[in-house]
N, C-alpha and C positions, 0 to 999 in steps of 0.2 A: 157262067157258073154262079150259083147262088152263094152268098157269103153270110154266115151267121156267127153270132157271138156265143150263143148258148142253144143247146138242143135238149128239150125235155122229152124223153122217150117213155112211153107207157110200158110198164113192166111186162105186159103180154107181147110187146113188140121188140124187146131188147135182144132176144136170141136171133131173130131175123135180121135186125139192124147190124149187129156185130158180126154176123156171118158174111156180110157183103162188103163192109168198109173197115178201115183201120186209120189210126192216127199217123201223121207223117210230119217230120221235121219239127219237133216240139220246141226247138230252141229259137228259131228265127221267125218262121211264118207258120204258125199252127194251122193245120187244115186236116180235113178228112179226105182220104183217097180210097180208091177201090182196092179191096183186098185181093191179093194174088190168088187166083183159083188153083185148086188141086190139078196137077198135071194128068192128062189122059194117058191111057196105056200106050197109045201111039207116040205121044210126046216123050214119055219116059223111055221108050225104046230108042227114040232118036238121040236122047241125051246120053244114054248108055253107049251107043255106038260111037259118039263123039268123045267120050270120056277116055282119058289116058290111064285111068286106074287099072283096068284089066291088063293092059300092056305092061305097066310097071309092076303089077303084082306077079305076072309071069316071070319077069326078070328076077324079082326078089325070091321067088320059089326055086329058082335055079342056082341060088347062092349056096355055098357050103356053110356049115355051122360056124367056121372060123370067120368067114366073110360077114355073116350076119352079126357076129359078136363085135367085129371091128366097127360096123355101123352103129351098134348099140353104144359102144364106148364114145364114138363121135357125137351121137345124139344127146348123150348125157350132158355135154357142154352147153347145149341149147335147151335143156329141159324137155327133150323129145325122146321117144323110144326110137330104136334103129329103123323100123319100118317107116315111121312118119318122116324121119329125116331123109330117108332114101326117096320117098315119094316127092318130097319138096325139091330135092336136088335133081332127081331125074326129070321132073316136069320142066325145070329150068333148062336142062340139057336139050330136051326135045324142042322146047320153044326156041332155043338158040341154034337149033340144027347141028348139034354136036353128036358124034357117034359114040357107041359103047356106053360104059358107065364110069362114074368117077371113082377115085380111090379115097375112101373115108379117112379123115384126119381129125385128131383132137385139137389141132391148132387153128383150123378154119373150117367152116361149114356153109355150104350153099352160097348165099350172097355175102360179099365182103365189101368193106369200104375202100374206095380208091381215091387217092389224092394224086392228081396228074398235072405236071407242068411242062409246057413246051414254049419255045420262042414265040413271041417276044417276052414272055413272062420268065421270071427266075425266082419268084417267091410266092408262097401260099401260106396263109394263116387262118385257122378257123377256131371257134370258141364254143363251148357248151357251158352256159351259165348255171351257177348253183347258189342262188341267194337263200336266205332263210326260208322264205315262202315263195312258191311258184306253182303254176298249174301244169297238169299232165292230162293226156287223153287216156282214159281207161275203159276197157270193154265192160259192158253191162252184163252181169252174170245171167244166163238163161235167155238172153236176147241175141239172136244171130245177127252179126254185122252191126250191132248198136254200140256206140261209144258215148261217154259223157266226160265233161271236164271235171277234174278232181283237184282240190287244193292240197298241196304237199307241204308239210313242215319238216325241213331238214335240219335237225339239231346236230351241228357238227361236233364230233367228239374224237379226240385223239386216242390211239394212233390212226393215221390214214394211210392206206396202201393203194397206190395206183399201179395198174398193170395192163398189158395188152399182148396180143399175138400179132406179129407183123412179118411182112416180106417186102424187100425193097430192091429197086433197080434204078438208082439215082446217079447222076453225073454232076460233078462240080462245074458251075458256070462262072466262077470268080472266087476271089479271096474271101476267107472267113465263112465258107459254106458250112451249113449244119442242118440236121434234121432232128427234131426232138418232140416228145410228148411230155407235157408238164402240167402241174397244178399250181396256180398262183393264189396264195392265201393272203387275205387282208385281215390284219389283226391290230389291236390298239394296245400300246404299252406306255404307261405314265403319261396318258393324254395325247400321245402322238401316234399317227397312223404308221404302221409298218407293213412291209410286203415281203413275203418269203416264197420262194419257188422250190417245188419238189419236182425234179427233172429226170427223165429217162432219155439219154442220148440214143439215137437210132442209127444203126449202121447204114451206110449209103448203099451197099450191095449185100444182100443177105437172103438166104432161103428162109422159109417160115421158122420163127423162133418165138420164145416167150421172154418177156422182160418185165421186171417189177421193181419197185422201190417203196420205202415206207418212211413216213414222218412221224416222230414220236413226241416231240416237244415244240412249243411255240411260246414266245414271251407274251404275257398279257392276255387279253380277251380276243378270241377269234370271232370275226364278224361274218365272213363268207369266203368262198373260194370259187374259182373258175378253172375249167380244163381247156387246154390248148393243144393243137398240133401246129407246128411251125416248121416250114421248109424254107431255107434261105440260100440264095445263090445256087440253086439246083435246077436241073431238068430231069424228067423221068417220072417214075411211078412209085408210090408207097401204097401198100395194101395192108389193111388193118382188120382185125376181128377180135371178138371177146374182150372188149374194152371195159375196164373196171376202175371204180373209185370206191373203195370199201372202208366203211367205218360204221360203228354202232351195229355190227354183225349183219350188214347187208351191202349190196352193190347199188350205188345211187346213179350210175350212168344211165341216161335215157338212150334207148336203142343200143344196148350193149352188143347185140349180135349183128349190128350194121345192116339191118334190113332196108333202111332208107335214111342214110345219114344226112341227106339234104332235104328232109321232109319239113314242110312248113304247115301252119294251120291258119284257117280263115273262118269267116262267118262267126258262128257262135263260139268257135274254138280260138278266136283271134288272140286271147290272152295267154295261150300256150306258147312258150318260146320254141323256136326251131331246135331240132335235135342238135345240129351243129350249124352255127351262123358264120358267114364270112366276115373276117376282119380285114384281110388283105387278099383279094381275089382279082388280080389284073387279067386282061385279055391273054388267053393262052393257058390260064390256070383254071381247073375245074375240080370239083369233088362230088362224088355220088356213090351209090351202091351198085355193084356190078356182079355178074356171074362170069367166072374165068376158070379155064381148065388148067390148074396148076400141075 
């Protein structure tokens, strides 16, 4: 394949040139690739036959108005309308070979985060960092499937409210066992570093529920904070969704709907921190996003 550093196209040839090629991977290895051709009628028909949308739409049309309203209320938690949430959820059910349809809930939707511990492990701790400056991956408007790194400035302002929805089925594996979600604040007072934790204790066994707490004051100058989930001397499962750390009139949690809590970034996105990074993840302890029939 020929490699070029610059292509000078005559104005009369630009239309023909750009009709057949397009730019690819502009961050790491800039190159020109063949543009995806329009699908033929035969290929379109094949795609339609393989699509789950007609099947899912038929199920949606069979719902009563009250059932559709329940999906609408659940979808509002993810900034989706009821139909789009149902399509997302039902697609996952079909993929996981689950029968029937799910019951919509305002406490959890579609994929949820799962922290799982089994022997020989008895502890799991993960962190989401929130320094003053950090990078995130953001979708480019008007470009299907295109993302770009964006620098975020998080100016921490009190009060700070942390909250989540969760379900748990945990068993104590020793003395002093606990499960908690907390924010750890680093602040400076009279020239000395101080650390303050805002904590939500989590029940070891619980159906889906909402929990929240708020911090209103801190001594001195606030430098940064980090979010943690910590399970200690426990085995079993913790399920989480709709995680929030709210201040300055917005939620700053990355991946609040737990679509991929273990997602990492590479190549040109290497500077973007993982949604949740492991602090203590021994053999037998895992964390990921899953679909489960609750």
